[in-house]
C-alpha positions in Angstrom: -31.8 24.5 153.0 -31.2 22.3 155.9 -29.1 19.2 155.5 -30.2 15.9 157.0 -27.1 14.2 158.4 -28.9 11.2 159.8 -27.9 8.9 156.9 -24.3 9.9 157.1 -24.3 9.5 160.9 -25.7 6.0 160.6 -23.1 5.2 157.9 -20.3 6.4 160.2 -21.6 4.4 163.2 -21.9 1.3 161.1 -18.4 1.6 159.6 -16.8 2.3 163.0 -18.6 -0.6 164.6 -17.7 -3.0 161.9 -14.1 -2.0 162.1 -14.1 -2.3 165.9 -15.5 -5.8 165.5 -12.5 -6.7 163.3 -9.9 -4.7 165.2 -11.0 -3.8 168.8 -7.6 -2.1 169.5 -8.8 0.9 167.5 -10.7 2.2 170.6 -9.8 2.4 174.2 -6.1 1.5 174.3 -3.8 4.5 175.1 -0.8 4.7 172.6 -2.5 2.4 170.1 -6.1 3.5 169.5 -7.6 6.3 167.5 -9.9 7.2 170.3 -10.0 6.6 174.1 -12.8 7.3 176.5 -11.5 9.9 179.0 -14.7 10.4 181.0 -18.1 8.6 181.0 -19.4 11.0 178.3 -16.4 11.8 176.1 -13.8 10.2 173.9 -10.5 11.9 173.0 -9.9 11.2 169.3 -6.4 11.6 167.8 -6.5 13.8 164.7 -6.2 13.7 161.8 -6.1 9.9 162.1 -9.6 9.5 163.5 -11.3 11.4 160.7 -8.9 9.9 158.0 -9.6 6.3 159.0 -13.3 6.7 159.7 -13.7 8.3 156.3 -11.9 5.4 154.7 -14.0 2.8 156.5 -17.2 4.6 155.6 -16.3 5.4 152.0 -16.8 9.1 152.6 -14.6 12.2 152.0 -12.8 13.3 155.2 -14.4 16.8 155.1 -17.9 15.2 154.9 -17.1 13.0 157.9 -15.9 16.0 159.9 -18.9 18.2 158.8 -21.3 15.4 159.8 -19.8 14.9 163.2 -19.5 18.7 164.0 -22.9 19.7 162.7 -24.7 16.9 164.6 -22.8 17.8 167.8 -21.0 14.5 168.0 -17.6 16.2 167.7 -17.3 19.2 169.9 -16.2 22.5 168.4 -16.1 26.2 169.3 -19.1 28.4 168.7 -18.1 29.1 165.1 -17.9 25.3 164.3 -14.4 26.0 162.8 -12.1 24.9 165.6 -12.6 21.3 166.7 -9.1 20.2 167.6 -6.6 21.3 170.1 -3.0 20.2 170.9 -2.8 18.5 174.3 -0.3 16.4 176.2 -1.6 13.0 177.2 -0.3 9.9 178.9 -1.4 6.5 180.0 -2.0 6.3 183.7 0.5 4.0 185.3 2.8 3.8 182.2 6.4 4.9 182.5 6.4 6.9 179.3 6.4 10.7 179.5 3.3 12.6 178.2 3.2 13.1 174.4 1.6 16.0 172.5 -1.3 15.0 170.2 -3.8 17.0 168.2 -7.1 15.9 169.8 -10.8 16.3 169.2 -13.6 15.3 171.6 -16.3 12.9 170.4 -19.5 12.2 172.4 -19.3 8.8 174.0 -22.9 8.1 172.9 -21.8 8.1 169.2 -18.9 5.7 169.7 -20.6 3.5 172.3 -23.6 3.1 170.0 -21.3 2.1 167.1 -19.6 -0.6 169.2 -22.7 -2.0 170.8 -25.0 -1.9 167.7 -22.6 -2.8 165.0 -19.3 -3.8 166.8 -20.6 -6.8 168.8 -19.7 -5.3 172.2 -22.1 -6.3 175.0 -21.8 -2.9 176.7 -20.2 0.5 176.1 -16.5 0.7 176.5 -15.1 1.7 180.0 -13.2 4.8 180.7 -9.6 4.2 179.5 -6.3 4.8 181.3 -5.6 7.8 179.0 -5.2 11.1 180.9 -4.8 14.7 179.8 -2.0 16.5 181.5 -3.6 18.7 184.2 -1.6 21.7 183.0 -3.5 21.4 179.7 -7.0 21.5 181.2 -7.8 25.0 180.2 -6.8 24.3 176.6 -9.0 21.2 176.5 -12.0 23.0 178.0 -12.0 25.6 175.2 -14.1 23.1 173.1 -16.5 22.7 176.0 -17.7 26.3 176.3 -21.4 26.2 177.0 -21.4 22.4 177.3 -20.8 20.0 180.2 -17.1 20.2 180.9 -14.8 17.1 181.0 -14.9 15.4 184.4 -11.9 15.8 186.7 -10.9 12.1 186.1 -9.9 13.0 182.6 -6.9 15.0 183.9 -3.9 14.0 185.9 -0.2 14.4 186.5 2.0 11.4 185.8 4.4 12.3 188.7 1.6 12.0 191.2 0.2 8.5 191.4 
């Protein structure tokens, strides 16, 4: 039997958008937000926080939120759909802080941008943030992009080379 995830997806978008309307800092601010756009098509979401809070806002169990995002392709995973997070070192471009390790998932920008424009009151999709993935971690990040469009080069950097 096939499961229709469209209702769950709409519920998640609505909950994320409404939360963004109340607290815009949840998206796009390195060091503060649950998710930041790292290239025009992809957000890096800090886990397990992103799933935990989205499930709370939507009134859904975390495993159901995760399953909905993975099965609809809105959260990238490996071919088996079992691995959807990797440990990466990230930093805010231009900030003096050293890179920090986070457990990260990648969310399609279309999902989050639609949530903030349809339900969050934003006039347009959020811009690419200052969050960068340490260039040395590029191969680790790209493991979730096998068979998909890889992250753009602008998602990576080295804080010592400005």
